[in-house]
PAZAPA-4460 file (N, C-alpha, C; in steps of 0.05 Angstrom, whole numbers, plus 32768, in hexadecimal, padded with zeros to 4 digits):
% residues 259
    n_x    n_y    n_z   ca_x   ca_y   ca_z    c_x    c_y    c_z   seq   type   mol
   83B2   7D08   7E8D   83AD   7D1A   7EA2   838E   7D1C   7E96     1      M     A
   8379   7D1B   7EA9   835D   7D1C   7EAE   8357   7D3A   7EA7     2      D     A
   833D   7D40   7E9F   8335   7D5A   7E9F   8338   7D6C   7EB8     3      C     A
   8331   7D66   7ECE   8336   7D75   7EE7   8356   7D7E   7EE7     4      A     A
   8362   7D6A   7EE9   837B   7D72   7EF0   838D   7D80   7ED7     5      R     A
   837F   7D7D   7EBE   838A   7D8C   7EAB   8383   7DAA   7EA9     6      F     A
   836B   7DAC   7EB4   8360   7DCC   7EB5   8371   7DDA   7ED3     7      S     A
   8373   7DC6   7EE5   8382   7DCF   7EFC   83A0   7DD5   7EF2     8      R     A
   83B1   7DC5   7EE1   83CC   7DC8   7EE2   83D0   7DDB   7ECA     9      V     A
   83C1   7DD7   7EAE   83C8   7DE4   7E9B   83B9   7E01   7E96    10      V     A
   83A0   7E04   7E9A   838F   7E18   7E99   839A   7E2D   7EAA    11      L     A
   839E   7E25   7EC7   83A3   7E34   7EDD   83C2   7E3C   7EDC    12      M     A
   83CF   7E28   7ED0   83F2   7E2D   7EC9   83F0   7E46   7EB6    13      G     A
   83E4   7E46   7E9D   83E4   7E58   7E8F   83DC   7E6E   7E96    14      F     A
   83C8   7E78   7EA4   83C2   7E8D   7EB5   83D5   7E99   7EC4    15      A     A
   83E8   7E88   7ED3   83F4   7E90   7EE9   8410   7E96   7ED5    16      V     A
   8417   7E8C   7EBE   842E   7E93   7EAD   8428   7EAE   7E9C    17      A     A
   840F   7EB3   7E99   840B   7EC1   7E89   83FC   7ED9   7E97    18      N     A
   8403   7EEA   7EA6   83F1   7EFF   7EB5   83E8   7F16   7E9F    19      P     A
   83F2   7F16   7E89   83E9   7F2C   7E79   83CF   7F23   7E62    20      D     A
   83C8   7F09   7E6A   83B0   7EFF   7E5E   839A   7EF0   7E6E    21      Q     A
   8380   7EFB   7E69   836B   7EF6   7E75   835D   7ED6   7E6C    22      S     A
   8358   7ECB   7E82   8345   7EAA   7E72   832F   7EA9   7E83    23      M     A
   831F   7EA8   7E6C   8300   7EA6   7E77   82F5   7E8E   7E81    24      G     A
   8308   7E78   7E8E   82FB   7E5D   7E95   82F0   7E66   7EAB    25      F     A
   82D9   7E52   7EB2   82C4   7E59   7EC8   82CB   7E53   7EE9    26      T     A
   82C2   7E60   7EF7   82C8   7E60   7F13   82BA   7E48   7F1E    27      L     A
   82AF   7E37   7F11   82A1   7E21   7F1F   82AF   7E09   7F10    28      V     A
   82BF   7DFC   7F24   82D5   7DE4   7F1E   82C7   7DCE   7F07    29      P     A
   82B7   7DC9   7F08   82AC   7DB5   7EF6   82A1   7DB9   7ED8    30      D     A
   8296   7DD8   7EDB   8290   7DDC   7EBE   82A4   7DD7   7EAC    31      D     A
   82BF   7DE2   7EAD   82D1   7DDA   7E97   82CF   7DBB   7E90    32      E     A
   82C7   7DAB   7E9D   82CB   7D8C   7E99   82B4   7D7D   7E97    33      C     A
   829E   7D8D   7E91   8287   7D83   7E94   8277   7D7E   7E75    34      R     A
   8282   7D6D   7E67   827A   7D70   7E4B   825C   7D6A   7E46    35      P     A
   8252   7D74   7E2D   8239   7D73   7E29   822D   7D58   7E27    36      H     A
   8217   7D47   7E28   8212   7D2F   7E1A   820C   7D32   7DFD    37      P     A
   8216   7D14   7DF4   820D   7D14   7DD9   81F1   7D0D   7DD0    38      D     A
   81E6   7D0E   7DB4   81CC   7D08   7DB3   81BF   7CEC   7DC1    39      H     A
   81CF   7CDB   7DCA   81C4   7CC7   7DD8   81C6   7CCA   7DF4    40      D     A
   81D1   7CE1   7DFC   81CC   7CE5   7E1B   81E6   7CDF   7E29    41      G     A
   81FC   7CCF   7E18   8214   7CCD   7E23   8227   7CE0   7E28    42      R     A
   8237   7CE5   7E40   824C   7CF5   7E44   8268   7CE9   7E39    43      I     A
   826C   7CF8   7E2A   828B   7CEF   7E15   82A1   7CF4   7E2D    44      P     A
   82B3   7CE7   7E28   82CD   7CE5   7E3A   82DD   7CFE   7E30    45      P     A
   82ED   7D0C   7E46   8304   7D22   7E43   8313   7D19   7E23    46      F     A
   830F   7D2A   7E13   831F   7D25   7DFE   8337   7D36   7DFE    47      D     A
   8341   7D43   7E12   835C   7D50   7E11   835C   7D6A   7E07    48      G     A
   8346   7D78   7E05   833D   7D95   7E00   832E   7DA0   7E0E    49      S     A
   8336   7DB8   7E10   8328   7DCA   7E23   8329   7DEE   7E12    50      L     A
   8314   7DF7   7E10   8310   7E10   7E00   8308   7E1E   7E12    51      R     A
   8317   7E39   7E1C   8312   7E4F   7E2B   8317   7E66   7E1D    52      V     A
   8303   7E82   7E22   830C   7E98   7E15   832B   7EA2   7E22    53      P     A
   833A   7EAE   7E14   8355   7EB8   7E17   835C   7ECE   7E07    54      L     A
   8362   7EE5   7E18   8363   7F03   7E0C   8373   7F10   7E1C    55      G     A
   8374   7F2D   7E19   8385   7F3C   7E25   8371   7F48   7E40    56      H     A
   838A   7F42   7E56   8381   7F4A   7E74   8372   7F65   7E74    57      R     A
   8357   7F65   7E70   834A   7F82   7E7B   8353   7F9A   7E6D    58      M     A
   834E   7F9B   7E54   8354   7FAF   7E42   8344   7FCB   7E52    59      R     A
   8351   7FD3   7E6A   8342   7FE8   7E74   8324   7FEC   7E75    60      A     A
   831B   7FD9   7E83   82FA   7FDB   7E80   82E5   7FC9   7E73    61      G     A
   82FA   7FB6   7E60   82EE   7FA5   7E4E   82F8   7F88   7E55    62      K     A
   82DA   7F77   7E5E   82E9   7F63   7E67   82E4   7F4D   7E4B    63      D     A
   82E9   7F34   7E50   82E9   7F25   7E38   82D2   7F20   7E2A    64      L     A
   82BA   7F28   7E35   82A1   7F27   7E22   829F   7F38   7E0F    65      G     A
   82A4   7F51   7E1C   82A5   7F69   7E0C   82BE   7F6A   7DF3    66      E     A
   82D6   7F5C   7DFE   82E6   7F5A   7DE4   82DE   7F48   7DD4    67      Q     A
   82C7   7F33   7DD7   82C6   7F1F   7DC3   82D6   7F11   7DBC    68      R     A
   82E4   7F04   7DCF   82FA   7EF5   7DCC   82F2   7ED9   7DCB    69      V     A
   82FC   7ECA   7DB2   82F7   7EAC   7DAA   8304   7E9C   7DBB    70      P     A
   82FB   7E85   7DBF   830A   7E6A   7DD1   8325   7E64   7DC8    71      P     A
   8333   7E66   7DD6   834E   7E59   7DD3   8355   7E3B   7DDB    72      A     A
   835F   7E27   7DCB   8360   7E0E   7DD1   8378   7E04   7DDF    73      E     A
   8375   7DF8   7DFA   8389   7DEB   7E06   8388   7DCE   7E06    74      F     A
   839A   7DC0   7DFC   8393   7DA5   7DEF   83AF   7D92   7DFC    75      R     A
   83A5   7D79   7E01   83B6   7D68   7E06   83B2   7D4C   7DF8    76      Q     A
   83C8   7D48   7DE7   83C6   7D32   7DD8   83C7   7D17   7DE9    77      D     A
   83C5   7D03   7DD6   83BF   7CE5   7DE6   83DD   7CE1   7DEE    78      P     A
   83F1   7CE6   7DDD   840B   7CE0   7DEE   8417   7CF2   7E03    79      S     A
   8403   7D0A   7E0C   840C   7D17   7E26   8411   7D33   7E1A    80      G     A
   841B   7D36   7DFF   8427   7D54   7DF7   840F   7D64   7DFF    81      E     A
   8417   7D7F   7E04   83FF   7D97   7E08   8404   7DAA   7DF4    82      I     A
   83F0   7DB4   7DEC   83EF   7DC8   7DD7   83E5   7DDD   7DE4    83      H     A
   83EF   7DF5   7DE1   83E5   7E11   7DED   83E1   7E1F   7DD9    84      L     A
   83CE   7E34   7DE2   83CB   7E4A   7DCB   83E0   7E5C   7DCE    85      P     A
   83E3   7E6F   7DBB   83F8   7E87   7DB8   83ED   7EA1   7DBF    86      V     A
   83EA   7EA9   7DD6   83E1   7EC4   7DDC   83E9   7ED9   7DCF    87      P     A
   83E0   7EEE   7DC9   83DF   7F07   7DB8   83F0   7F19   7DCA    88      R     A
   8407   7F1E   7DC9   8415   7F36   7DD9   8408   7F4E   7DD6    89      P     A
   8407   7F61   7DEC   8401   7F7C   7DEB   840D   7F8B   7E02    90      W     A
   8402   7FA7   7E07   841A   7FB3   7E12   841D   7FA9   7E30    91      R     A
   8407   7F9B   7E40   840A   7F8F   7E55   8423   7F78   7E55    92      L     A
   8425   7F6A   7E3D   8436   7F57   7E3A   8452   7F61   7E3B    93      T     A
   8452   7F7B   7E2C   8471   7F86   7E34   8472   7F8F   7E4E    94      E     A
   8463   7F98   7E5C   846A   7FA3   7E71   846C   7F8E   7E87    95      A     A
   8465   7F77   7E87   846D   7F61   7E93   8486   7F4F   7E8F    96      M     A
   848C   7F52   7E75   84AA   7F4A   7E71   84BD   7F5B   7E7D    97      F     A
   84B6   7F77   7E7C   84CB   7F86   7E86   84C6   7F8D   7EA4    98      S     A
   84B6   7F7A   7EB2   84AF   7F82   7ECB   84C8   7F7D   7EDC    99      F     A
   84DA   7F64   7EDD   84F3   7F64   7EE8   850A   7F76   7EE6   100      G     A
   8507   7F85   7ED0   851F   7F95   7EC4   8528   7FAA   7ED8   101      S     A
   850F   7FB5   7EE9   851D   7FD4   7EF4   8520   7FEA   7EEA   102      G     A
   8515   7FEB   7ECD   8512   8003   7EC0   850F   801A   7ECE   103      D     A
   8520   802C   7ED2   8512   8047   7EE4   8500   805A   7ECF   104      P     A
   8501   8055   7EB9   84F1   8065   7EA0   84D7   8060   7EA9   105      K     A
   84D2   8047   7EB5   84B3   8042   7EB7   84A7   804F   7ECE   106      A     A
   84B4   805F   7EE1   84AA   806A   7EF4   849B   8088   7EEC   107      T     A
   8485   8089   7EFB   8476   80A2   7EFB   8465   80A4   7EDB   108      G     A
   844A   80A4   7EE3   8439   80A4   7ED2   8435   80B8   7EBF   109      L     A
   843C   80CC   7EC2   843D   80ED   7EA8   8455   80DF   7E9A   110      L     A
   846B   80D4   7EA4   8486   80CF   7E93   847E   80BD   7E83   111      R     A
   8465   80AC   7E87   845F   8094   7E80   844D   80A1   7E62   112      L     A
   8447   80B8   7E5F   8432   80C1   7E4D   8415   80C3   7E52   113      G     A
   8411   80C7   7E69   83F0   80CA   7E74   83EA   80E4   7E6E   114      V     A
   83DD   80F2   7E5E   83D8   810E   7E55   83CC   8117   7E71   115      P     A
   83D9   8130   7E74   83CF   8142   7E8D   83B4   8143   7E95   116      R     A
   83A6   8149   7E76   838C   814F   7E7C   837E   8138   7E81   117      R     A
   8387   8120   7E85   8372   8107   7E86   836E   8106   7EA8   118      L     A
   8380   8114   7EB6   837F   8118   7ED7   8367   812C   7ED8   119      N     A
   835F   813B   7ECB   8349   814C   7ECD   832E   813F   7EC1   120      R     A
   832D   8123   7EB8   831B   811D   7EAB   8317   80F9   7EB5   121      H     A
   8301   80EE   7EB0   8301   80D1   7EBF   8309   80C4   7EA7   122      R     A
   831B   80AF   7EB1   8327   8098   7E9F   8331   8086   7EAC   123      A     A
   832F   806D   7EA0   833D   8052   7EA8   835D   8057   7EA1   124      V     A
   836E   8049   7EB5   838A   8047   7EAE   8391   802F   7EBA   125      V     A
   839F   801D   7EA9   83AE   8003   7EAD   83C9   8007   7EB0   126      H     A
   83D5   7FFC   7EC5   83F0   7FFC   7EC9   83FA   7FE8   7ED9   127      A     A
   8412   7FE1   7ED7   8423   7FD0   7EEA   8437   7FD7   7EFB   128      V     A
   8431   7FD2   7F14   8443   7FDA   7F2D   845A   7FC8   7F37   129      V     A
   846E   7FCF   7F33   8485   7FC0   7F3E   848D   7FCA   7F5A   130      A     A
   848F   7FBB   7F6A   8498   7FC5   7F88   84B6   7FC7   7F8B   131      L     A
   84BF   7FD6   7F9C   84DB   7FD6   7F9F   84E7   7FBD   7FB2   132      K     A
   84D2   7FAF   7FC1   84DA   7F99   7FCF   84C0   7F89   7FD0   133      R     A
   84C3   7F6D   7FD1   84AE   7F5E   7FD5   849E   7F63   7FED   134      P     A
   8482   7F66   7FEC   8476   7F63   8004   845F   7F4D   8008   135      L     A
   8455   7F4E   8021   843F   7F41   8026   8423   7F44   801C   136      R     A
   8412   7F3B   8016   83F8   7F3D   800F   83EC   7F52   8018   137      E     A
   83ED   7F53   8033   83DF   7F62   8047   83E9   7F82   8044   138      E     A
   8408   7F84   8041   840F   7F9D   803B   840C   7FA7   801E   139      E     A
   8407   7F93   8009   83FE   7F9B   7FF3   83E0   7FAD   7FEF   140      V     A
   83CE   7F9B   7FFF   83B4   7FA5   8003   83B1   7FC3   8015   141      N     A
   83C5   7FC4   8025   83C6   7FE5   8030   83D0   7FF8   8015   142      D     A
   83DD   7FF1   8006   83E7   7FFD   7FF3   83D0   8005   7FDE   143      L     A
   83CC   7FEF   7FD7   83B4   7FEF   7FC4   83A2   7FD8   7FC6   144      H     A
   8383   7FDD   7FC9   8370   7FBE   7FC6   836D   7FB8   7FAF   145      A     A
   837A   7FA2   7FAA   837D   7F94   7F91   8364   7F8A   7F86   146      I     A
   835C   7F98   7F72   833D   7F8F   7F63   833A   7F75   7F56   147      G     A
   8320   7F70   7F52   8316   7F54   7F44   832A   7F54   7F2C   148      L     A
   8334   7F65   7F16   833D   7F68   7EFE   8359   7F68   7F00   149      D     A
   8368   7F6C   7F20   837F   7F6F   7F1A   8393   7F59   7F26   150      E     A
   83AB   7F59   7F23   83B9   7F3F   7F27   83D4   7F47   7F3B   151      V     A
   83D8   7F33   7F45   83ED   7F2A   7F5C   8406   7F23   7F4B   152      L     A
   841C   7F2D   7F4C   8434   7F22   7F3F   8443   7F1D   7F54   153      L     A
   8447   7EFB   7F58   8455   7EF0   7F6D   8473   7EE7   7F62   154      L     A
   847E   7EF4   7F52   849C   7EEC   7F4E   84A7   7F03   7F42   155      S     A
   84C3   7F05   7F42   84D1   7F1C   7F39   84D1   7F1F   7F18   156      P     A
   84C3   7F0A   7F0A   84CB   7F0D   7EEE   84E5   7F15   7EE3   157      G     A
   84FA   7F0C   7EE9   8513   7F13   7EDC   851A   7F09   7EC0   158      Q     A
   8516   7EEE   7EC2   8512   7EE4   7EAA   84FA   7EDD   7E96   159      D     A
   84E7   7EEF   7E99   84D0   7EED   7E8D   84B7   7EF6   7E9E   160      G     A
   849E   7EF3   7E92   848D   7EFE   7EA7   848A   7EF3   7EC4   161      K     A
   8481   7F02   7ED3   847A   7EF7   7EF2   846A   7EE7   7EF0   162      P     A
   8464   7ED7   7F05   844E   7EC3   7F09   8438   7ED9   7F13   163      F     A
   841F   7ED2   7F0A   840C   7EDF   7F0E   83F2   7ED7   7F1B   164      G     A
   83E7   7EDD   7F2B   83D0   7ED9   7F3A   83B2   7EEA   7F38   165      W     A
   83A3   7EE6   7F26   838D   7EF2   7F25   8372   7EEF   7F2E   166      P     A
   8376   7ED8   7F3F   8357   7ECE   7F43   834F   7EDA   7F5F   167      F     A
   8335   7EE3   7F61   832B   7EEE   7F7A   8314   7EDD   7F7E   168      A     A
   8311   7EC7   7F7D   82F6   7EB4   7F86   8300   7E9E   7F94   169      Y     A
   830B   7EA3   7FAD   831B   7E8C   7FBC   8305   7E70   7FC1   170      P     A
   8313   7E5F   7FBE   8306   7E42   7FC3   82F3   7E3B   7FA7   171      G     A
   82F4   7E4E   7F92   82E6   7E45   7F7A   82F4   7E46   7F61   172      L     A
   8307   7E4D   7F65   8316   7E49   7F43   8323   7E31   7F3B   173      V     A
   8324   7E2D   7F20   833A   7E1A   7F16   8339   7DFD   7F20   174      G     A
   8320   7DFA   7F2B   831A   7DD9   7F31   832D   7DCE   7F4B   175      G     A
   8328   7DE6   7F5B   833B   7DD8   7F78   8323   7DED   7F8B   176      F     A
   832B   7DE3   7FA1   8322   7DF3   7FBE   833B   7DFC   7FC6   177      D     A
   833E   7E1B   7FC0   8357   7E2A   7FC6   835F   7E2C   7FE7   178      A     A
   8347   7E24   7FF6   834D   7E28   8016   833B   7E12   8024   179      F     A
   8341   7E15   8040   832C   7E02   804D   831B   7E12   8055   180      G     A
   8324   7E35   8058   830D   7E46   8061   8300   7E58   8050   181      S     A
   82ED   7E57   8047   82DA   7E64   8030   82E0   7E87   8037   182      P     A
   82E4   7E89   804D   82E0   7EA4   805B   82FA   7EB8   8051   183      G     A
   8311   7EAC   8047   832D   7EB8   8042   832B   7EBF   8026   184      S     A
   833A   7ED8   8026   833A   7EE2   8008   8357   7EEA   8000   185      T     A
   836A   7ED8   800C   8383   7EDC   8004   838E   7ED0   7FEA   186      S     A
   8393   7EE1   7FD3   839D   7ED6   7FBE   83BA   7EC5   7FBE   187      R     A
   83CB   7ECA   7FCF   83E3   7EBC   7FD6   83DD   7EA3   7FE2   188      T     A
   83CB   7EA0   7FF1   83BF   7E87   7FF5   83B6   7E74   7FE3   189      A     A
   83A7   7E82   7FD4   839D   7E74   7FBD   83B0   7E6A   7FAC   190      E     A
   83C1   7E79   7FA5   83DE   7E70   7F98   83EC   7E59   7FA6   191      F     A
   83EC   7E5A   7FC0   83FA   7E4A   7FCE   83F0   7E2A   7FC8   192      R     A
   83D2   7E30   7FC6   83BF   7E1A   7FC8   83C4   7E0C   7FB3   193      R     A
   83C4   7E1D   7F9E   83C4   7E10   7F83   83E3   7E09   7F7F   194      W     A
   83F4   7E0C   7F83   8412   7DFE   7F84   8415   7DE5   7F97   195      V     A
   8401   7DE7   7FA9   8408   7DCC   7FBC   83FB   7DB7   7FAD   196      S     A
   83E4   7DBB   7F9E   83DB   7DA7   7F8E   83EA   7D9C   7F76   197      L     A
   8400   7DAB   7F70   8410   7DA2   7F5D   8425   7D8A   7F5C   198      L     A
   8427   7D72   7F4F   8431   7D5D   7F57   8448   7D59   7F45   199      Q     A
   8462   7D4D   7F4A   8478   7D48   7F35   846D   7D45   7F1A   200      P     A
   845D   7D33   7F17   8455   7D2D   7EFD   8448   7D42   7EEB   201      Q     A
   844A   7D58   7EFB   843C   7D6F   7EEC   8452   7D7E   7EDF   202      D     A
   8467   7D7B   7EEA   8482   7D89   7EE0   8482   7D8C   7EBF   203      A     A
   847E   7D77   7EB0   8482   7D7F   7E97   8469   7D92   7E88   204      P     A
   8455   7D8F   7E90   8443   7DA2   7E88   8445   7DBE   7E90   205      A     A
   844B   7DBE   7EA9   845A   7DDC   7EB7   8470   7DE4   7EA5   206      L     A
   847E   7DD8   7E9E   8499   7DE0   7E91   848D   7DE7   7E71   207      K     A
   8475   7DDD   7E65   846A   7DE7   7E4A   8463   7DFE   7E4E   208      R     A
   8457   7E06   7E64   844C   7E1B   7E6F   8461   7E30   7E71   209      L     A
   847E   7E2E   7E73   848F   7E40   7E7F   8492   7E3F   7E9F   210      G     A
   848B   7E2F   7EAF   8485   7E2E   7EC4   8499   7E1D   7ED1   211      L     A
   84A5   7E1B   7EE7   84B8   7E0A   7EF4   84AC   7E0A   7F12   212      D     A
   84AA   7DEF   7F15   8494   7DE3   7F2B   84A9   7DE9   7F47   213      L     A
   84C5   7DE5   7F4D   84D0   7DF1   7F60   84CF   7E0B   7F67   214      P     A
   84CE   7E20   7F4B   84D2   7E3A   7F54   84B5   7E42   7F5A   215      E     A
   849C   7E35   7F51   8481   7E3D   7F58   847F   7E38   7F7A   216      L     A
   848D   7E1E   7F82   8487   7E18   7F9D   8499   7E2A   7FB2   217      R     A
   84AE   7E33   7FA5   84C4   7E48   7FB4   84AE   7E64   7FB6   218      R     A
   84A0   7E69   7F9C   8492   7E89   7FA4   847B   7E82   7FB2   219      R     A
   846B   7E69   7FB2   8457   7E68   7FC5   845F   7E65   7FE0   220      A     A
   8477   7E5A   7FE1   847F   7E58   8003   8484   7E78   800D   221      G     A
   8492   7E89   7FF5   8497   7EA3   8005   847C   7EB2   8008   222      E     A
   8468   7EB0   7FF6   844D   7EBD   7FFE   8451   7EDB   7FF9   223      G     A
   846A   7EE1   7FE7   846D   7F04   7FE5   8464   7F05   7FC8   224      L     A
   845B   7F25   7FCB   844D   7F35   7FB0   8465   7F49   7FA5   225      V     A
   846B   7F43   7F8C   8481   7F53   7F81   8474   7F6A   7F71   226      H     A
   845A   7F6C   7F6A   8452   7F83   7F5D   842F   7F79   7F55   227      G     A
   8422   7F8A   7F48   840E   7F86   7F43   83FD   7F96   7F2F   228      F     A
   83E6   7F90   7F20   83DC   7FA3   7F0A   83CD   7FB4   7F1B   229      T     A
   83C6   7FCB   7F0E   83AE   7FE0   7F1A   839F   7FEA   7F04   230      V     A
   8385   7FEE   7F03   8374   7FF3   7EF6   835D   8006   7F01   231      I     A
   8369   8026   7F02   835C   8033   7F0F   835E   8051   7EFE   232      S     A
   8359   8068   7F0E   8359   807E   7F05   8374   808C   7F03   233      S     A
   837F   80A1   7EED   8398   80A8   7EE8   83A4   80B4   7F05   234      P     A
   8393   80C7   7F12   839A   80D1   7F2E   83A2   80BA   7F41   235      G     A
   8395   80A6   7F42   839E   808D   7F55   83B8   807D   7F4B   236      V     A
   83BF   807B   7F34   83D4   8074   7F2E   83F0   8086   7F28   237      L     A
   83E8   80A1   7F2A   83FA   80B6   7F2F   8400   80B4   7F4D   238      E     A
   83F2   80AC   7F5D   83F8   80AF   7F77   8409   8093   7F7D   239      H     A
   8401   8080   7F76   840B   8064   7F7B   842D   806D   7F70   240      M     A
   8432   8079   7F52   844F   807B   7F4F   8462   8089   7F62   241      A     A
   8454   8099   7F6F   8465   80AC   7F89   8465   809F   7FA4   242      K     A
   8456   8081   7FA4   845A   8076   7FBA   847D   8069   7FBB   243      N     A
   848C   806E   7FD8   84A6   8062   7FDA   84A6   8045   7FD6   244      P     A
   848C   8037   7FD7   8490   8016   7FD3   848F   8012   7FBA   245      K     A
   8486   801F   7FA5   8484   801C   7F8A   84A1   8021   7F7C   246      A     A
   84AC   800B   7F6F   84C1   800C   7F61   84BF   8020   7F47   247      R     A
   84A5   8019   7F3A   849C   8024   7F19   8480   8020   7F1D   248      S     A
   8476   8030   7F0B   845A   802C   7EFF   845B   802D   7EE0   249      V     A
   8453   8012   7ED7   8453   8016   7EB8   843A   8016   7EA7   250      S     A
   8434   8028   7E99   841B   802B   7E90   8416   8017   7E72   251      L     A
   83FA   800F   7E76   83F5   7FFC   7E69   83DE   800A   7E50   252      V     A
   83C9   8017   7E61   83B7   801D   7E53   83AA   8033   7E5B   253      D     A
   839B   8047   7E4C   838D   8060   7E5A   8374   8064   7E47   254      V     A
   835D   805C   7E4E   8342   8060   7E44   8331   8074   7E51   255      V     A
   8331   8091   7E41   831D   80A2   7E4C   8301   8099   7E4F   256      P     A
   82F3   80A0   7E68   82D7   8099   7E6B   82C7   80AA   7E4D   257      E     A
   82B7   8094   7E48   829F   80A4   7E37   828B   80A9   7E43   258      I     A
   827E   80BD   7E44   8264   80C5   7E50   824E   80C5   7E3D   259      R     A
***
């Protein structure tokens, strides 16, 4: 697998399989695969290894730079075996694993432990919203305008984490042109385009990531959203919990604003 394909399949596949983690690979496709010249000015060939920042997804206001996250290595041996970093679990990981359980105890922010006093003060709240039934992306946008650091969840997640699509830069992410139309901002279209570029020979690498190619194709074809993450104020999240389209709102993190 050359560098561009390794980035497209392994890095992006890891992001899809782990919506609880944030990856700091660049938005310019060639940057990941553009090695620095050696002292003689020669460009070395791809050695099978890419290092990118990997950390907890948006700890309520902290990006990867603020978290001081060291690079994690994604590596392919000459034999083709793929070695992946082991992400550190946190509360969003737990919420993702329970996403498909339909646990009624996860409904309602106050029952999840958001102190009432925070509703009277400015704070950042991070939560996972599970929908009662899958919706089209435009219906989700009517419910909540998905922000840059928030993630669409594109599968039920009944046997593990749901597929996640966090990217908000159409046409610029992960080493491929997501659309023919640069004016589109549809994340489900981005996901569908990425899946369309996967080939049967990518199946072993995807399996190593915990992804099944036929299942990816099925979910991409459906184009439905099963849930999403929200990073907002306690009031917005409490209002979300009362929406009849939401099955549950699971609290992940609360950070009072420091003035």
